[in-house]
C-alpha atoms as one frame of an Amber mdcrd trajectory, in Angstrom:
protein
  19.622 -19.648  13.018  20.892 -16.093  13.329  21.366 -14.151  10.123  21.936
 -10.701   8.669  20.431  -9.209   5.536  21.130  -6.790   2.726  18.140  -5.172
   1.008  19.022  -3.715  -2.381  17.038  -0.513  -2.935  19.429   1.702  -4.881
  18.060   1.298  -8.406  16.310   4.002 -10.406  13.367   1.699 -11.241  12.874
   3.452 -14.572  10.658   0.688 -15.983   8.279   1.089 -13.033   8.107   4.850
 -13.414  10.932   5.611 -10.977  11.513   5.297  -7.231   9.293   2.250  -6.794
  10.932   1.441  -3.449   9.340   4.567  -1.946   5.920   4.146  -3.516   2.981
   3.232  -1.312   1.683  -0.319  -1.457  -1.124  -1.251   0.893  -0.550   1.940
   2.845   3.197   1.633   3.395   6.313   2.079   1.246   7.399  -0.913  -0.835
  10.752  -1.020   0.966   9.125  -1.289   4.379   7.390  -4.570   3.522  10.692
  -6.430   3.120  12.539  -4.817   6.021   9.639  -5.535   8.373   9.557  -9.175
   7.243  13.306  -9.648   7.753  13.288  -8.042  11.191  10.241 -10.053  12.243
  12.021 -13.245  11.140  14.926 -12.458  13.458  17.488 -10.623  11.334  20.132
  -9.296  13.733  21.350  -6.640  11.304  19.737  -5.268   8.138  21.673  -3.051
   5.731  19.495  -1.171   3.253  21.473  -0.096   0.199  20.098   3.156  -1.224
  21.209   5.695  -3.798  23.367   8.559  -2.591  21.137  11.232  -1.095  18.226
   8.848  -0.440  19.032   8.294   3.212  16.237  10.592   4.410  13.731   8.814
   2.175  14.765   5.521   3.767  14.415   7.020   7.231  10.889   8.152   6.417
   9.948   4.809   4.874  11.274   2.819   7.837  10.282   5.191  10.617   9.686
   3.374  13.886  11.677   0.268  12.958  14.912  -0.650  14.726  17.783  -2.893
  13.657  18.502  -1.427  10.221  20.968   1.051   8.716  21.852   2.318   5.271
  24.763   1.939   2.894  25.315   3.903  -0.302  24.644   2.122  -3.573  26.785
   1.977  -6.695  26.181   2.195 -10.441  25.420  -1.521 -10.666  23.609  -4.100
  -8.581  26.873  -5.979  -8.005  28.534  -2.803  -6.775  25.618  -2.053  -4.464
  25.787  -5.532  -2.964  29.546  -5.176  -2.426  28.942  -1.897  -0.601  26.280
  -3.577   1.498  28.652  -6.420   2.398  31.344  -3.955   3.396  28.908  -2.117
   5.647  27.652  -5.371   7.121  30.952  -7.000   7.987  31.733 -10.540   9.182
  32.370 -12.962  10.759  33.194 -15.106   7.741  30.640 -17.810   8.554  27.817
 -15.343   9.086  24.620 -16.216   7.194  23.669 -13.340   4.911  20.477 -12.923
   2.915  20.410 -10.613  -0.102  16.938  -9.434  -1.069  15.391  -7.150  -3.686
  13.320  -4.331  -2.203  11.067  -4.706  -5.254   9.826  -8.085  -3.950   7.646
  -6.846  -1.069   5.687  -9.968  -0.152   8.462 -11.786   1.679   7.211 -14.597
   3.870   8.850 -16.061   6.973   8.585 -19.552   5.445  10.778 -18.541   2.492
  13.383 -17.072   4.826  13.445 -20.292   6.835  13.788 -22.405   3.681  16.765
 -20.519   2.248  18.549 -20.528   5.609  17.985 -24.269   5.937  19.120 -24.760
   2.335  22.434 -23.127   3.141  23.440 -26.117   5.254  25.857 -28.216   3.196
  25.827 -25.751   0.292  27.586 -22.541  -0.696  24.356 -20.735  -1.326  20.605
 -21.151  -1.512  18.018 -19.419  -3.619  14.226 -19.661  -3.785  12.939 -20.562
  -7.221   9.809 -21.642  -9.039   9.729 -24.075 -11.979   8.853 -22.446 -15.301
   5.242 -23.383 -15.990   4.549 -21.523 -19.245   5.732 -22.769 -22.603   8.683
 -20.762 -23.925   9.319 -19.425 -27.416  12.156 -17.674 -29.165  11.193 -14.633
 -31.167  12.739 -13.068 -34.241  11.472  -9.809 -35.783   8.097 -10.196 -34.092
   7.549 -13.831 -35.101   8.089 -17.150 -33.352  11.394 -18.662 -34.404  11.405
 -21.780 -32.263  10.511 -23.391 -28.959  12.626 -23.584 -25.812  12.537 -26.710
 -23.692  11.381 -25.670 -20.228  12.358 -28.843 -18.350  14.994 -27.981 -15.781
  14.355 -24.221 -16.015  13.619 -22.245 -12.873  12.584 -18.670 -12.080  15.093
 -17.368  -9.546  13.845 -15.153  -6.731  15.248 -13.515  -3.613  16.248 -13.567
  -0.796  19.334 -15.578  -1.643  21.426 -16.943   1.226  25.220 -17.267   1.527
  28.010 -17.294   4.068  29.572 -13.868   4.357  33.099 -14.781   3.156  31.792
 -16.944   0.319  29.787 -14.058  -1.098  32.500 -11.439  -0.554  35.070 -13.535
  -2.416  32.679 -14.435  -5.229  31.714 -10.796  -5.815  35.359  -9.694  -5.736
  36.272 -12.363  -8.294  33.812 -11.072 -10.882  35.627  -8.064 -12.306  34.440
  -7.738 -15.898  31.281  -6.083 -17.181  28.457  -6.754 -17.146  28.276  -7.859
 -13.547  26.451 -10.987 -12.394  22.678 -11.138 -12.788  22.434 -12.004  -9.115
  24.605 -13.189  -6.249  23.973 -16.867  -6.962  25.537 -16.369 -10.409  28.704
 -14.986  -8.828  28.963 -17.870  -6.356  28.352 -20.457  -9.094  31.032 -18.945
 -11.304  33.452 -19.073  -8.383  32.855 -22.818  -8.176  30.247 -22.830  -5.421
  27.164 -25.029  -5.268  23.876 -23.191  -4.867  20.866 -25.145  -3.677  17.386
 -24.547  -5.075  14.590 -24.311  -2.498  10.891 -23.767  -3.018  10.063 -20.169
  -3.848   6.768 -18.346  -3.483   4.505 -17.120  -6.285   3.785 -14.027  -4.176
   7.459 -13.017  -4.403   6.881 -11.473  -7.794   9.115  -8.524  -8.614   7.538
  -5.127  -9.147   8.994  -4.122 -12.494   6.356  -2.253 -14.513   3.734   0.338
 -13.467   0.894  -2.156 -13.925   2.546  -4.505 -11.429   1.440  -2.253  -8.580
  -2.245  -2.722  -9.392  -1.724  -6.483  -9.374   0.208  -6.292  -6.091  -2.621
  -4.392  -4.394  -4.954  -7.299  -5.162  -2.544  -9.688  -3.437  -2.741  -7.938
  -0.081  -4.899  -9.676   2.502  -7.671  -7.293   3.461 -10.288  -7.004   6.152
 -13.753  -5.677   5.337 -15.273  -3.220   7.793 -18.520  -1.271   7.961 -18.972
   2.098   9.661 -22.085   4.094  10.373 -22.678   7.779  10.905 -25.566   9.963
  12.048 -26.017  13.709  12.068 -28.843  16.180  12.653 -29.218  19.952  12.331
 -32.074  22.299  13.153 -33.746  24.560  10.609 -33.259  28.325  10.680 -33.723
  31.359   8.467 -32.169  31.068   5.034 -32.754  30.587   1.319 -30.963  27.321
   0.536 -29.629  24.141   2.100 -26.588  21.976   1.361 -27.235  18.225   1.226
 -24.676  15.640   0.052 -22.614  18.385  -1.561 -25.493  19.910  -3.556 -27.073
  23.294  -2.848 -30.878  23.205  -2.963 -33.073  26.302  -2.990 -35.301  26.257
   0.088 -37.119  28.663   2.383 -34.892  27.657   5.313 -31.318  26.570   5.917
 -29.657  24.158   8.321 -27.869  25.755  11.243 -24.360  24.593  12.073 -20.778
  25.685  12.577 -19.845  24.661   9.025 -22.279  24.571   6.081 -24.328  22.019
   8.109 -24.446  19.452   5.313 -25.857  16.620   7.418 -25.444  14.068   4.637
 -21.707  14.674   4.269 -21.247  14.869   8.044 -22.894  11.473   8.537 -20.862
   9.977   5.721 -17.611  11.398   7.099 -18.381   9.811  10.460 -19.194   6.500
   8.785 -15.781   6.362   7.086 -13.903   7.454  10.212 -15.905   4.959  12.257
 -15.060   2.078   9.942 -11.377   2.873  10.501 -11.775   3.278  14.263 -10.474
   6.803  13.782 -12.746   8.857  16.023 -15.457  11.127  14.671 -15.796  14.373
  12.794 -15.734  16.409  15.985 -12.339  14.984  16.946 -10.780  16.128  13.680
 -12.796  19.308  13.093 -13.863  20.670  16.504 -16.899  22.989  16.289 -15.089
  25.286  18.716 -12.371  25.960  16.133 -13.185  29.187  14.237 -11.357  28.060
  11.105 -14.227  25.650  10.312 -16.976  28.272  10.621 -18.964  28.149   7.384
 -16.560  25.586   5.877 -17.687  23.430   2.996 -18.288  19.921   4.332 -16.726
  18.266   1.299 -13.401  19.173   2.927 -14.288  16.937   5.879 -15.264  14.047
   3.627 -12.167  14.171   1.422 -10.028  14.390   4.556 -11.546  11.143   5.854
 -10.906   9.456   2.503  -7.301  10.689   2.517  -6.771   9.148   5.962  -8.246
   5.893   4.707  -5.974   5.909   1.656  -2.914   6.659   3.804  -3.586   3.426
   5.708  -3.820   1.454   2.473  -7.585   1.280   2.774 -10.120   1.274  -0.004
 -13.669   2.595   0.000 -16.088   0.007  -1.413 -19.525   1.662  -1.279 -21.565
   4.246   0.619 -25.265   4.559   1.428 -26.820   7.797   2.722 -30.374   8.273
   3.965 -31.762  11.787   4.456 -34.646  12.067   6.922 -36.907  15.099   6.488
 -40.371  16.276   5.446 -38.972  19.078   3.299 -37.306  19.797   0.952 -38.152
  17.033  -1.474 -34.949  15.105  -2.060 -35.892  12.909  -5.002 -35.486  15.618
  -7.685 -31.900  16.142  -6.487 -30.834  12.542  -5.749 -28.979  12.015  -9.009
 -27.011  15.248  -8.605 -26.117  14.202  -5.058 -24.915  10.784  -6.200 -22.828
  12.330  -8.954 -21.282  14.790  -6.498 -20.354  11.921  -4.159 -18.868  10.036
  -7.099 -16.584  13.031  -7.715 -15.627  13.360  -4.052 -15.089   9.656  -3.361
 -13.794   8.385  -6.736 -16.349   5.588  -6.663 -18.460   4.226  -9.512 -22.034
   5.470  -9.567 -23.489   2.075  -8.649 -21.414   2.126  -5.420 -23.093   5.356
  -4.244 -26.626   5.407  -2.881 -28.632   8.404  -1.682 -32.148   7.857  -0.341
 -34.696   9.899   1.530 -37.533   9.152   3.908 -39.903  10.926   6.239 -41.009
  10.090   9.764 -44.703  10.496   8.927 -44.898  13.814  10.784 -43.481  12.269
  13.965 -40.531  13.556  15.966 -38.379  16.623  15.362 -37.993  15.921  11.630
 -41.714  15.325  11.278 -42.507  18.599  13.012 -40.142  20.432  10.668 -37.715
  21.370  13.420 -34.686  19.866  11.752 -33.220  17.359   9.320 -31.309  14.147
  10.063 -29.039  11.929   8.035 -27.585   8.501   8.518 -24.899   6.811   6.452
 -23.116   3.517   6.037 -19.662   3.053   4.505 -17.940  -0.205   3.596 -14.145
  -0.199   3.483 -11.286  -2.649   3.273  -8.016  -2.343   5.197  -4.787  -4.344
   4.916  -4.546  -6.919   7.669
């Protein structure tokens, strides 16, 4: 069945801390989740209703997607929906879904159910039966129970025929406006069918809802590895895992030659399939001469975060005869905790020797290897 959709994204979202439709969730704006789902389900036209002046924010959030356009919102939800309907247009029997941008986890199955529920009805809405016991409250105390039988939690998207919804919204003239579009159609005498909702279609209302929503995203666990080596040269100190250690030599490199951070940067980039440190910070580029390697590491973490990824743990092994690493291990771990925003027990720094074998054993250089575990949204 062909259909069009209106996504309401014009609210101020004050209870969520403001502008929740533009906030990142799993590496992409909240609004994008719903628009992508509607387009993937076959929506032939999607009108996104945004506040005046927010058109560029919508363009950024939906960059690369086709089949959507914006309409300007109003002071109320009902007014915003009316503006969306006007922008959308008929024909009168067109199936129209109205969805809250603040419900990002829209599933194709829900879309199919509300469209099917529209057959033989004036509207269809997804809903879940109320499972918790309900109480009335008065001045902070329970004043009575509410019978929950027959009570449902209404969700979106709600489905209607274009003319049915236009007429129902036009017929509701007094304030406050309808709580949702189903309320307007019911009041106009229409019959709205209940179809099975989805517990994942929770509405993001308060700041803490975003933390809960992140846990609902299906994620893939990946592991990346990195290796780096630098030769010894004249100097009085060496940088290892972000800590400067007094030593009778230093590591030679284009940057500060912190092999531990270089290996760890490569491990994170590798887990993302995002090239290596040389791709992002070419040693031929003079701007990185003598640069602190913590800049490379935080850059890799920023790229991971931008994709909605999360760093789980890291493990670094330094391979050298000298200097002795053990006296500095705790300082190195604490520095990585600061750089990576990980708990201390998710950061490991170890050291080993090669029993006087190879270039590290002969004191010609130092090597480091690292592992990083990440998760990425699927």
